[in-house]
C-alpha positions in Angstrom: 83.7 189.0 15.3 84.0 189.3 19.2 84.6 186.2 21.5 82.5 186.0 24.7 79.4 187.7 23.2 77.3 184.6 23.5 74.0 183.3 22.6 72.7 180.8 25.0 75.4 178.4 25.9 75.4 174.9 26.4 76.3 174.0 30.2 77.4 170.4 30.9 75.4 169.0 34.0 76.6 165.2 34.3 75.4 163.3 31.3 72.9 165.7 30.3 73.1 169.7 28.7 71.3 172.3 29.6 70.9 175.7 28.1 71.6 179.0 30.1 68.9 181.8 30.4 69.3 184.1 27.9 70.1 186.6 30.7 73.4 185.2 31.1 74.9 185.4 27.8 73.7 189.0 27.6 75.9 189.7 30.3 78.8 187.9 29.2 81.5 190.5 28.9 83.8 190.4 25.9 87.1 189.1 26.8 88.8 188.3 24.0 88.8 190.0 20.4 89.9 187.6 17.8 89.7 186.8 13.7 89.8 183.3 13.1 91.7 184.1 10.1 94.7 184.5 11.9 97.3 181.7 12.8 97.0 180.1 15.9 100.9 179.7 16.1 101.1 183.3 16.8 98.3 184.0 19.6 100.1 186.0 22.4 99.1 187.5 25.3 97.9 191.0 24.8 100.7 193.2 27.1 99.4 196.9 27.9 101.2 199.7 29.4 98.7 199.6 32.1 100.5 198.3 35.4 98.9 194.7 36.2 98.3 195.4 39.6 96.9 198.8 40.6 94.6 200.7 42.4 91.7 200.3 39.9 92.4 196.6 39.8 90.1 196.0 42.5 87.4 198.0 40.5 88.3 195.5 37.7 88.2 192.4 40.0 84.4 193.5 41.2 83.1 193.4 37.5 84.8 190.2 37.0 82.8 188.7 40.2 79.7 190.2 38.9 80.1 187.8 35.6 81.4 184.8 37.7 78.4 184.7 39.8 76.4 184.9 36.9 78.5 181.8 35.6 77.4 180.4 38.6 73.8 180.8 39.3 73.6 179.4 35.2 75.2 176.3 36.3 79.0 176.8 36.1 81.0 175.3 33.3 80.9 171.5 33.6 84.1 169.5 33.6 86.3 167.9 30.8 87.1 164.0 31.2 90.3 163.4 32.5 92.7 160.4 31.6 93.7 159.7 28.0 96.2 160.7 25.7 96.9 164.7 25.0 94.7 166.1 22.5 95.9 168.7 20.2 94.6 170.4 16.7 93.7 167.6 14.1 92.2 165.0 16.9 89.1 163.9 16.4 87.9 162.6 20.3 84.5 162.9 22.6 86.1 165.0 25.2 86.8 167.8 22.1 83.0 168.3 22.8 83.4 169.1 26.7 86.5 171.2 26.0 84.0 173.1 23.9 81.5 173.8 26.1 83.8 175.0 29.0 85.7 177.1 27.0 82.3 178.7 25.4 81.3 179.3 29.0 84.3 180.9 30.3 84.4 183.1 27.0 87.6 181.5 25.7 85.9 180.3 22.7 82.9 181.5 20.5 79.3 179.9 20.6 79.3 180.1 16.8 82.2 177.6 16.8 79.9 174.9 17.7 80.2 171.5 19.3 82.0 169.1 16.9 84.2 166.5 18.1 87.1 167.6 15.8 89.9 169.6 17.3 90.3 172.4 15.2 91.9 175.9 15.1 88.8 177.3 16.6 89.4 175.3 19.5 93.4 175.5 19.2 92.6 179.6 19.6 90.5 179.1 22.4 92.6 176.8 24.6 95.6 178.7 24.1 93.6 181.9 25.3 92.6 179.9 28.2 96.2 179.0 28.9 97.6 182.3 28.8 94.8 183.3 31.3 95.8 180.8 33.8 99.5 181.0 33.7 99.9 178.0 31.3 102.4 177.6 28.3 100.2 178.5 25.7 101.1 175.5 23.5 97.3 174.4 22.3 97.8 171.1 24.1 94.7 169.6 26.3 97.4 167.6 28.9 97.2 167.1 32.4 97.9 170.3 33.7 95.5 172.2 31.2 92.6 169.4 32.0 93.5 170.1 35.6 93.0 173.8 35.7 89.8 173.3 33.5 88.2 171.3 36.2 88.7 173.9 38.8 84.8 175.0 39.3 83.4 178.4 38.2 82.4 178.6 42.0 85.8 178.2 43.3 87.1 180.6 40.5 84.2 183.0 42.2 85.6 182.5 45.7 89.0 183.5 44.4 87.8 186.2 42.7 86.5 187.7 46.3 89.5 186.8 48.2 92.0 188.6 45.7 89.6 192.0 45.6 89.8 191.9 49.6 93.8 191.7 48.9 93.7 194.9 46.3 91.3 197.2 48.3 94.4 196.9 51.0 97.0 198.3 48.0 94.3 201.0 46.8 96.5 203.8 48.4 99.2 205.6 46.3 102.0 203.0 45.4 104.5 205.8 44.5 105.5 207.4 41.1 108.0 204.8 40.5 107.6 201.8 41.9 108.8 197.7 41.3 105.7 195.1 41.6 106.6 191.1 41.9 103.5 189.0 42.0 104.6 186.0 43.6 101.9 183.6 42.2 102.3 185.0 39.2 106.1 184.7 39.2 106.1 188.6 37.3 107.9 191.7 37.9 106.9 194.7 36.6 108.6 198.2 36.9 106.1 201.1 37.0 106.7 204.8 36.6 104.0 207.6 36.8 101.5 204.9 35.9 102.8 203.2 33.2 104.9 200.1 32.9 108.4 200.6 31.8 109.1 197.0 31.9 108.2 193.5 32.6 109.9 190.7 33.8 109.5 186.9 34.4 110.8 186.0 37.7 111.8 182.6 39.3 110.3 182.9 43.5 110.4 180.5 46.6 109.7 176.9 46.8 106.6 175.7 48.7 108.9 175.6 51.5 111.0 178.4 51.1 108.4 180.9 50.5 109.3 184.4 49.4 107.9 186.9 51.9 104.8 189.0 51.4 106.3 192.6 52.2 106.5 196.3 51.3 109.9 197.9 51.2 112.4 200.0 49.2 115.1 199.0 46.9 118.3 201.1 48.1 121.4 199.2 46.6 122.9 197.2 43.7 125.8 194.9 44.2 127.6 194.6 40.6 129.7 190.9 40.1 128.3 190.1 44.2 129.9 187.5 46.1 127.1 185.4 47.7 127.4 184.1 51.2 125.2 181.0 51.4 122.4 181.5 54.3 122.2 178.8 57.0 119.1 177.6 55.9 120.9 176.3 52.2 124.1 175.0 54.4 122.0 172.6 56.2 119.5 171.7 53.1 121.3 171.9 50.5 125.4 172.0 51.1 126.0 169.3 53.2 123.6 166.7 51.5 125.6 167.9 48.1 129.1 167.5 49.8 128.4 164.4 50.9 128.0 163.2 47.6 130.4 164.8 46.2 133.2 166.2 48.0 134.5 168.4 45.1 131.3 170.0 45.4 132.7 173.4 46.8 135.5 173.6 44.4 133.4 173.1 41.3 131.3 176.0 42.2 134.0 178.2 43.4 132.4 178.0 47.3 135.2 179.1 49.9 134.6 178.4 53.8 135.6 181.0 56.4 135.5 181.3 60.2 134.5 184.1 61.8 137.8 185.5 61.9 138.0 185.6 58.3 140.5 182.5 58.5 139.8 180.5 55.2 139.4 176.5 55.9 139.2 173.3 53.6 136.5 171.2 53.2 138.5 168.4 55.3 138.5 170.6 58.5 134.6 170.1 58.9 132.7 167.0 59.3 130.2 167.0 56.9 128.0 164.3 58.9 127.0 166.9 61.1 125.3 170.3 61.3 129.3 171.5 62.1 129.4 173.4 58.6 126.6 176.0 59.7 129.5 177.3 62.0 130.9 178.9 59.5 130.7 181.1 56.5 130.5 179.7 53.0 131.1 182.4 50.1 130.9 181.7 46.4 133.3 184.3 44.2 131.9 186.3 41.7 131.5 184.8 37.9 129.5 182.8 35.6 128.5 180.2 38.2 127.9 182.6 41.0 123.8 181.8 42.0 123.7 185.5 42.0 124.7 186.1 38.7 125.9 189.6 37.5 123.9 191.7 40.0 122.0 191.7 43.4 119.4 194.3 44.1 119.3 195.2 47.7 116.0 195.8 49.7 115.5 196.2 53.1 113.8 193.0 55.0 114.5 190.8 57.9 114.3 187.9 55.7 118.0 188.1 53.8 116.1 188.0 50.7 117.1 190.2 47.6 116.2 190.3 43.7 119.3 188.9 41.4 119.9 187.8 38.5 120.9 183.7 37.8 122.7 181.4 35.5 119.9 179.3 35.1 118.1 181.1 32.9 116.1 178.0 31.4 114.3 178.0 34.6 112.4 181.3 33.3 110.9 179.3 30.4 109.2 177.0 33.1 105.1 177.7 33.4 105.8 176.6 37.1 108.4 178.7 38.7 109.1 178.2 41.7 112.6 177.0 42.5 114.2 179.4 44.6 114.9 179.6 48.3 112.9 183.3 48.9 114.9 185.5 46.7 113.5 186.7 43.3 115.7 185.7 40.4 115.2 188.5 37.5 114.9 187.8 33.7 116.3 190.3 31.8 117.7 191.9 34.8 120.0 194.4 33.2 116.9 196.1 32.0 115.6 196.5 35.3 118.5 197.4 37.0 119.3 200.2 34.4 115.8 201.9 34.9 116.2 201.8 38.8 119.6 203.7 38.1 118.4 206.0 35.5 115.2 207.0 37.9 117.9 207.6 41.0 121.0 208.1 39.5 121.0 209.8 36.3 124.9 209.2 35.1 124.1 205.5 34.7 123.1 204.1 31.1 122.8 200.4 29.7 126.5 200.9 28.6 127.8 201.8 31.7 125.8 199.0 33.4 127.1 196.4 30.7 130.5 197.9 31.2 130.5 196.8 35.0 129.0 193.9 34.1 131.7 192.7 31.6 134.7 193.3 33.7 133.8 191.1 36.3 134.7 193.7 39.2 132.8 194.0 42.2 131.0 197.3 42.5 128.2 198.5 45.1 125.8 201.8 44.1 123.9 203.2 46.5 120.5 204.8 45.0 120.2 208.4 45.2 116.4 207.7 46.1 115.2 204.5 47.2 112.5 203.0 44.8 109.3 201.5 46.4 108.9 197.6 46.1 105.8 195.8 46.8 106.2 191.5 47.3 102.7 190.7 46.7 100.5 187.5 46.6 97.4 187.5 44.0 96.0 184.6 42.4 93.2 186.3 40.4 92.8 189.6 38.8 91.2 191.5 35.8 92.4 194.1 33.5 90.2 197.0 32.4 89.2 195.2 29.1 87.7 192.3 31.4 90.2 189.8 30.5 90.2 187.5 33.8 93.2 185.8 35.0 94.2 183.1 37.4 97.0 181.4 39.1 97.5 178.4 41.1 97.5 179.4 45.4 101.1 178.0 45.3 101.5 178.8 49.0 97.8 177.9 49.9 96.8 181.2 51.3 93.5 181.4 49.5 91.5 178.5 51.5 89.8 178.0 48.4 88.7 174.1 49.4 87.7 175.2 52.8 90.4 173.4 55.1 89.2 175.8 57.8 92.3 178.3 57.8 91.6 181.7 56.8 93.0 183.6 54.1 96.3 185.2 55.2 95.4 188.3 53.7 
């Protein structure tokens, strides 16, 4: 069965439901292939070797825009009632009918699954697909976060696609034989070589008030077992408040204080009730608790940000990975580091990378050829198979609800 090729679709409109014209059903593109006999616990996002964001992505988005225009013209996809307990497989609830209608229109559930009020394996599979396309944890549970995403209108999603097609058109040139692409709203990284993805990495990016910058740059150096020099903004926003709560915070985290003549100070010499601490240099020693983890990846920029490892691995398992102060934390960073080194400095391999990290010794390695890096902001895209993805506009750059600001492209 091919999911997404539907017969007339029932679209919720207030308390009534109306039948969408056949032309919409006939023009609905395939989003997912499915065999409903498979175990839904094993549904995963299909990952191809094609880059998620490429010069061709704008054309894929254009095809998606055509589809979503038809959905909007047919009346949209209605809403799912908020409130009440979370629903999952086995539940029986009137809201399941609303959920079925919603998933059918967006192509996540086949028309023949029907409009029963029972949350069965069809609905479980369809909801997980929806969650995967929207960057949610695909647990098959209709909780508050999933309901919020379901209730974003088709018109808003259409505008999101249109905004991001403009962004992708600006990236339509040659990106390089080898490059690293970071999509900030998706908190995802791809290492691309000769038009094929060599590795994908989950990322943690900047908080709303400490945003990861959007820029094009080049990676030029790796620091193994690095020291971390605490930026002044973090001294002010984080370190001073923590020292007020616990004067042993610096010692517990192996952070030392220096003046600009490189004289080491102790914490008692500083007035923590003022901003005096921002006048000094705070350096965290290499080790398991170092905020940069085992390696830092340097690229040219004026924002004092970089890609790096992290001791806080559990954050990679979250759906909303916006926790950093602007830098980008990389899951499975050793895989990325090995690729960076092998592509420019062939005498490095994974064994050597692991060995250097294991020693704990400081070592800096300059790449013989710098690798292009793109920090991008794409909240909606489509792939060659027609699957459409959306992510939260975490930095409020899409102007989806007409606040008056122009989308900052």
